[in-house]
N, C-alpha and C positions, 0 to 999 in steps of 0.2 A: 169312524169307529167311536165307540163310547166305552167307558169303563164301568162295569157292573160291580158287584160286591168284591170279587177277588180275581176275575179273569177279564181279559180284553175280548170284546165281542165284535166280529166283523159284520158290517151291514152291507147289503147289496146296493150298488150305486151305478149310475151311468155318467157321473161327473168325470170328465176326462182327466182332470187334475188328480182326482183320487185314484183312478185306474192307473195313471202314469206312476204315481207314487207307489202303488202296490207292486207294479212291474219292476220298478227300480229296486225296491226292497227285496223282491224275489230274486233278482239277478245278483244283487249284492250278497245275499245269504248263500246263493249257489256258489259264489266265488269264495265264500268264507272270509269276507273282509268287513271291517267295522265302518260305520259312517265316517269316522275320523280318517281312516285310511282312504276311503273313496273320495272324500272331500279334498284331501291332499293331492290325490292323483288328478283331480279335476280342477285344482287351483281355485277352490271355492271355500267359503266358510262352512263348518260343520252345521251350524245353526240354520243356514240357508238350505243345505241338503236335507236336514230334518224337516223343514217346512215343505220342501218338495215332496218328500216321502209321505207326509201326512196329508197332502192335498191342499195345503194352505198357501202354496206359492204357485205362480204361473211362470215356469222357466222360459227364458228366451231361446231362440234357435241356437245361439252360440252355446248356451248352457247345456242344451240337449246334445249337441255334438261333443262337448266335453264329457258329459256323463256316458255317452256311448263309447267314447275312447277309453275312459276310465274303467268301464265294465267289459271292454273288449268285445263289443257287439256293434252291429250296424244301427243307424238311426231307425230304420224301419223295424228292426227286431226290438229295439228299445220301446217303440210306440205300439207294439202288438199287445193285445190284452193279456193280463196276468194269467198264468197257467194254473196256479194253485188257489184254493180258497185261502183268503187272507187270515193268517194266524200271526200272533206276535212272534217276532224273531229276535233272539238275543245271540249276538256273536261275541265270544270272549276274545280278548286280545291281551298279549303279554305287556303291552304298553299301558301306562297309567291313563286314567280317564281324563280327558281334557274338557275344560269348561268353556272352550272357545279361545280364539286368539285373533290378534289383529295382524293383517298382512300389510307389509310395507310396499 
């Protein structure tokens, strides 16, 4: 994806990392949860989840299972192609925005 003057524009791709990221974002939006909430459910850093959703990270099999559990879907469902055209998704949360945290 690239940012134009004022709107995010989705580009068609066959990169599996980008398609996985789009699918995760789609499922997360469908569940109405933020990246922070999903990262907490999956016991991962929000910044890593952000990198996965943007197609800049290549998650491990363990991470894929954690994401599937956090989204309450099967791994095959998680790996299926995105259903919607990719559009920016903003999910509002009552919790304050986190800038990341360190897990002990």
